[in-house]
C-alpha positions as CSV (number, residue, x, y, z in Angstrom):
1,X,8.6,-77.6,-158.5
2,X,5.1,-77.3,-160.2
3,X,3.9,-80.0,-162.5
4,X,3.9,-77.7,-165.5
5,X,7.8,-77.7,-165.4
6,X,8.0,-81.4,-165.1
7,X,6.1,-81.9,-168.3
8,X,7.6,-81.7,-172.0
9,X,6.1,-78.6,-173.6
10,X,6.1,-77.3,-176.9
11,X,5.4,-73.6,-177.8
12,X,5.1,-72.3,-181.2
13,X,4.7,-68.7,-182.2
14,X,4.7,-67.2,-185.7
15,X,5.3,-63.5,-186.6
16,X,5.5,-62.8,-190.3
17,X,8.0,-65.3,-191.7
18,X,9.9,-65.7,-188.3
19,X,9.0,-68.6,-186.1
20,X,10.1,-69.4,-182.4
21,X,9.8,-72.8,-180.7
22,X,10.5,-73.7,-177.0
23,X,10.8,-77.3,-175.5
24,X,11.4,-78.9,-172.1
25,X,12.7,-82.1,-171.1
26,X,13.6,-83.6,-167.7
27,X,15.2,-86.6,-166.1
28,X,16.0,-87.8,-162.7
29,X,18.2,-90.6,-161.2
30,X,18.6,-92.1,-157.8
31,X,21.7,-93.9,-157.0
32,X,23.4,-96.2,-154.3
33,X,27.0,-97.0,-154.5
34,X,30.6,-96.1,-154.5
35,X,31.6,-95.6,-158.3
36,X,34.6,-93.4,-158.9
37,X,35.6,-91.8,-162.1
38,X,38.7,-92.0,-164.4
39,X,41.7,-91.9,-162.0
40,X,39.8,-91.2,-158.8
41,X,37.8,-93.1,-156.1
42,X,34.3,-91.9,-155.2
43,X,34.6,-88.7,-153.4
44,X,38.2,-88.0,-154.6
45,X,38.5,-84.9,-156.7
46,X,42.3,-84.6,-156.7
47,X,44.3,-85.1,-159.9
48,X,46.0,-88.3,-159.0
49,X,46.1,-91.9,-159.2
50,X,44.9,-93.6,-156.1
51,X,47.5,-96.0,-154.6
52,X,47.1,-99.6,-155.2
53,X,45.4,-101.2,-152.1
54,X,43.7,-98.0,-150.8
55,X,40.5,-98.4,-148.8
56,X,37.4,-98.7,-150.8
57,X,34.9,-96.0,-149.7
58,X,31.6,-97.0,-148.3
59,X,28.6,-96.9,-150.6
60,X,26.4,-93.8,-150.3
61,X,23.0,-92.5,-151.7
62,X,22.9,-89.9,-154.4
63,X,20.4,-88.3,-156.4
64,X,20.4,-85.9,-159.5
65,X,17.7,-84.1,-161.6
66,X,18.1,-82.3,-164.8
67,X,15.7,-80.0,-166.6
68,X,16.7,-78.7,-170.1
69,X,15.0,-75.8,-171.8
70,X,15.7,-75.3,-175.5
71,X,14.5,-72.5,-177.7
72,X,15.1,-71.9,-181.5
73,X,13.7,-69.6,-184.2
74,X,14.5,-67.7,-187.4
75,X,13.4,-67.0,-190.8
76,X,14.9,-67.0,-194.3
77,X,18.0,-65.1,-193.5
78,X,19.2,-66.5,-190.1
79,X,18.4,-69.2,-187.6
80,X,19.3,-69.3,-183.9
81,X,18.9,-71.5,-180.8
82,X,19.8,-71.4,-177.0
83,X,19.7,-73.7,-174.1
84,X,19.3,-73.5,-170.4
85,X,20.3,-76.4,-168.2
86,X,19.0,-76.7,-164.7
87,X,20.3,-79.3,-162.3
88,X,21.0,-80.1,-158.6
89,X,24.1,-77.9,-158.7
90,X,22.2,-74.9,-160.0
91,X,21.6,-73.4,-163.4
92,X,24.0,-73.2,-166.3
93,X,23.5,-71.5,-169.8
94,X,24.0,-74.0,-172.5
95,X,25.1,-73.4,-176.1
96,X,23.9,-70.4,-178.2
97,X,24.1,-70.7,-181.9
98,X,23.5,-68.5,-184.9
99,X,23.4,-69.8,-188.4
100,X,23.1,-68.3,-191.9
101,X,23.7,-70.1,-195.1
102,X,26.7,-72.4,-194.6
103,X,28.1,-70.5,-191.6
104,X,27.5,-71.3,-187.9
105,X,28.7,-69.4,-184.8
106,X,28.4,-71.2,-181.3
107,X,29.3,-70.0,-177.9
108,X,29.3,-72.3,-175.0
109,X,31.8,-71.5,-172.2
110,X,34.3,-74.2,-171.7
111,X,32.2,-76.8,-173.5
112,X,32.9,-76.5,-177.1
113,X,34.8,-79.6,-178.5
114,X,38.1,-79.3,-180.3
115,X,40.0,-78.0,-177.4
116,X,40.7,-80.2,-174.4
117,X,42.6,-80.5,-171.1
118,X,42.8,-83.2,-168.3
119,X,39.9,-82.9,-165.9
120,X,40.1,-83.5,-162.0
121,X,39.2,-87.1,-162.7
122,X,41.9,-87.8,-165.2
123,X,39.6,-87.7,-168.1
124,X,39.7,-85.0,-170.9
125,X,37.3,-82.0,-170.7
126,X,36.4,-79.6,-173.3
127,X,37.9,-76.1,-172.9
128,X,36.6,-74.3,-176.0
129,X,34.5,-71.2,-175.4
130,X,33.3,-70.5,-179.1
131,X,33.5,-71.7,-182.7
132,X,33.0,-70.6,-186.3
133,X,32.2,-73.2,-188.8
134,X,31.3,-73.4,-192.5
135,X,29.8,-76.3,-194.6
136,X,29.3,-76.2,-198.4
137,X,29.1,-79.3,-200.4
138,X,31.9,-81.6,-199.4
139,X,33.8,-79.0,-197.6
140,X,33.9,-78.4,-193.9
141,X,35.7,-75.9,-191.9
142,X,35.7,-75.1,-188.2
143,X,37.7,-72.7,-186.0
144,X,37.5,-73.1,-182.1
145,X,39.0,-70.9,-179.6
146,X,39.5,-70.8,-175.8
147,X,39.2,-67.1,-174.6
148,X,41.0,-67.8,-171.4
149,X,44.3,-69.7,-172.7
150,X,43.8,-68.2,-176.3
151,X,44.4,-71.7,-177.5
152,X,42.9,-72.5,-181.0
153,X,42.0,-75.5,-183.2
154,X,41.3,-75.3,-186.9
155,X,40.1,-78.3,-188.9
156,X,39.4,-78.5,-192.6
157,X,37.7,-81.5,-194.5
158,X,36.9,-82.4,-197.9
159,X,34.8,-85.4,-199.1
160,X,34.4,-86.5,-202.7
161,X,32.9,-89.7,-203.3
162,X,34.8,-92.3,-201.4
163,X,37.8,-90.0,-200.7
164,X,38.1,-87.9,-197.6
165,X,40.9,-85.5,-196.8
166,X,41.4,-83.7,-193.6
167,X,43.9,-81.0,-192.0
168,X,44.0,-80.0,-188.3
169,X,45.9,-77.1,-186.9
170,X,45.9,-77.6,-183.2
171,X,47.5,-74.7,-181.0
172,X,46.4,-76.2,-177.5
173,X,49.9,-75.7,-176.2
174,X,49.1,-72.9,-173.7
175,X,46.7,-75.0,-171.6
176,X,48.7,-78.3,-172.1
177,X,52.2,-77.0,-172.1
178,X,53.0,-78.7,-175.4
179,X,53.8,-77.7,-178.9
180,X,51.4,-76.9,-181.7
181,X,50.8,-79.6,-184.2
182,X,49.6,-79.8,-187.8
183,X,47.9,-83.2,-188.6
184,X,46.9,-84.4,-192.1
185,X,44.6,-87.3,-192.8
186,X,43.2,-89.2,-195.7
187,X,40.7,-91.9,-195.9
188,X,39.5,-94.0,-199.0
189,X,36.8,-96.6,-199.2
190,X,36.8,-99.2,-202.0
191,X,34.4,-102.0,-202.0
192,X,34.5,-103.8,-198.5
193,X,37.9,-102.1,-197.7
194,X,38.5,-98.9,-195.9
195,X,42.0,-97.3,-195.8
196,X,42.9,-94.6,-193.3
197,X,46.2,-92.6,-192.9
198,X,47.0,-89.8,-190.4
199,X,50.3,-88.1,-189.9
200,X,51.5,-84.9,-187.9
201,X,54.5,-82.7,-188.0
202,X,55.8,-84.2,-184.7
203,X,56.6,-87.5,-186.5
204,X,53.6,-89.3,-185.3
205,X,51.3,-91.3,-187.5
206,X,48.7,-93.9,-187.7
207,X,47.7,-96.4,-190.5
208,X,44.7,-98.8,-190.7
209,X,43.0,-101.1,-193.1
210,X,39.4,-102.3,-192.3
211,X,37.4,-105.1,-194.1
212,X,33.7,-105.3,-193.6
213,X,31.5,-108.4,-194.6
214,X,28.1,-108.8,-193.2
215,X,28.0,-108.0,-189.5
216,X,31.7,-108.5,-189.1
217,X,34.5,-105.8,-189.4
218,X,38.2,-106.7,-189.2
219,X,40.6,-103.9,-188.6
220,X,44.5,-103.9,-188.8
221,X,46.4,-101.0,-187.6
222,X,49.9,-99.9,-186.8
223,X,51.8,-96.7,-185.8
224,X,55.1,-94.9,-185.7
225,X,56.2,-96.9,-182.7
226,X,55.6,-100.2,-184.7
227,X,52.7,-101.0,-182.4
228,X,50.3,-103.4,-184.4
229,X,46.8,-104.3,-183.5
230,X,44.0,-106.5,-184.7
231,X,40.4,-105.7,-184.0
232,X,37.4,-107.9,-184.7
233,X,33.9,-106.7,-184.3
234,X,30.6,-108.4,-184.8
235,X,27.0,-107.1,-184.6
236,X,23.8,-109.0,-185.2
237,X,20.4,-108.1,-184.0
238,X,20.5,-107.1,-180.4
239,X,24.1,-108.4,-179.8
240,X,27.4,-106.9,-180.5
241,X,30.8,-108.4,-179.7
242,X,34.4,-106.7,-180.2
243,X,37.8,-107.8,-179.3
244,X,41.1,-106.1,-180.0
245,X,44.8,-107.0,-179.3
246,X,48.0,-104.9,-179.7
247,X,51.3,-106.3,-179.9
248,X,54.9,-105.5,-181.0
249,X,55.5,-102.6,-178.8
250,X,58.4,-101.7,-176.5
251,X,56.7,-101.6,-173.2
252,X,54.1,-103.7,-171.4
253,X,51.8,-100.7,-172.1
254,X,51.8,-101.6,-175.7
255,X,50.6,-105.0,-175.3
256,X,46.9,-104.0,-174.7
257,X,43.9,-106.3,-174.8
258,X,40.3,-105.3,-175.1
259,X,37.0,-107.1,-175.2
260,X,33.4,-105.8,-175.3
261,X,30.0,-107.5,-175.4
262,X,26.5,-106.1,-175.2
263,X,23.2,-107.8,-175.5
264,X,19.6,-106.8,-175.3
265,X,16.7,-109.2,-174.8
266,X,13.4,-107.3,-174.6
267,X,13.5,-104.9,-171.8
268,X,16.7,-106.6,-170.4
269,X,20.2,-105.3,-171.4
270,X,23.5,-106.6,-170.5
271,X,27.2,-105.5,-171.0
272,X,30.7,-106.4,-170.2
273,X,34.1,-104.9,-171.0
274,X,37.6,-105.6,-170.3
275,X,40.6,-103.1,-171.3
276,X,44.0,-103.8,-169.9
277,X,45.0,-100.2,-170.8
278,X,42.4,-99.1,-168.2
279,X,44.0,-100.9,-165.3
280,X,44.2,-99.0,-162.2
281,X,41.2,-96.6,-163.3
282,X,37.9,-96.4,-161.6
283,X,34.0,-96.2,-162.2
284,X,33.1,-96.9,-165.7
285,X,36.8,-96.4,-166.8
286,X,38.0,-99.5,-164.8
287,X,39.6,-102.3,-166.7
288,X,36.7,-104.7,-166.0
289,X,33.0,-103.5,-165.8
290,X,29.8,-105.6,-165.9
291,X,26.4,-103.9,-166.1
292,X,22.7,-105.0,-166.3
293,X,19.6,-102.9,-166.8
294,X,15.9,-103.5,-167.0
295,X,13.1,-101.2,-168.2
296,X,10.0,-101.2,-166.1
297,X,7.0,-98.9,-166.3
298,X,9.0,-95.9,-168.0
299,X,11.9,-96.4,-165.5
300,X,15.3,-98.1,-165.9
301,X,16.6,-100.1,-163.0
302,X,20.4,-100.8,-163.4
303,X,23.3,-102.3,-161.7
304,X,27.0,-102.4,-162.3
305,X,30.3,-103.5,-160.8
306,X,33.9,-103.3,-161.6
307,X,37.4,-104.9,-160.8
308,X,38.1,-102.0,-158.1
309,X,35.4,-103.5,-155.7
310,X,33.1,-100.7,-156.7
311,X,29.3,-101.1,-157.2
312,X,26.3,-99.0,-158.1
313,X,22.5,-99.7,-158.3
314,X,20.2,-97.0,-159.8
315,X,16.7,-96.1,-160.8
316,X,16.2,-93.4,-163.6
317,X,13.6,-92.0,-165.6
318,X,12.9,-89.3,-168.3
319,X,9.8,-86.9,-168.4
C-alpha cells in the first residue's frame, strides 16, 4: 500500500455554498495469544458454551489492519456523510447519513443499533438496516428497521430540566422469537439524588436511586424479581474503582458480585475486573480479567489474561 494511503488526509472543496470534506485514518495491531470471545474459545464460532475442562487452544499469531475513509458535505438545506471501511477481511461500506433540519436518515446494513440478536460468540449484534430520527428541543424520536426480518424499534424521549421521560416500542420478535414489548421510563434528578423507573407490559420493571457526592456514587436498585443490588463507584484523578453486589434473588445467578479497578500512571495503564455473572465465558467477557498497557513511541504494548487460562500480548498503533 502506498504511503499516501497510510497518512491521515483532509481534502476540502468548495462550490457555491456547498462544501465537501474527506478524511482517512488507519490502525494496525499484532497479537499473540489464545483469547476467545463471549461463550466461545479462540477459533470456535459455534453458538454454544464450551464444556468445563475443555482443552485450552494453543496461542497463535494474528494481525489486523483497518483503513477508514469518511466523507461529508452539504449546504444550508441538507448535510450528508458516508464511510468506507477497509480491513484484512476485505472492504465494507459504513453508515450513510442524510440530515435536514432536525431529521436524519441513516443506512448501515446490519449495524444500526436498537435491534439486536445473539451473535455467534453469544454476544449481542446489531441487526438494524436503517433508521429515521428527529430532534427538536427536548424531544427525540427514532425509528429503526431490519429489512430482512421486518423487525422495528421505536423510541420517544422528552427532557425538561431535571425530568426525563421515555417510551420504547420494540417489535424484535421475528428475529428473537419473542413478543413485542412496550417500555416506559422516567428519570428525575434532584440535588445529589437521581431516581430512575422503568416498566414494560410484560410485567418487568426496574427501579434505582443513586446518590453522588464528590467522586463517589452509591446506587441502590431492585426489580420485579425482588433482586436487590448495591453499587459503589469512586473516581479520582487517574484511578477508578467500583463494586456491586446483588442479593435477595431466588437462584444462585441472582447473587452476582462485580468488582472493577483501573489506574493510569503516566504511560502505564492497569485494569482488573471480576464479575461472577460472566462465569464460564471467555476472552474479555470472562469472569476475571487482568490487563496492563504501556504507551511507547506512538505504539501501545499490552498484555492481558483471564481465569480461563487464556492470555494475549499485543502491539498496536494508529496513523
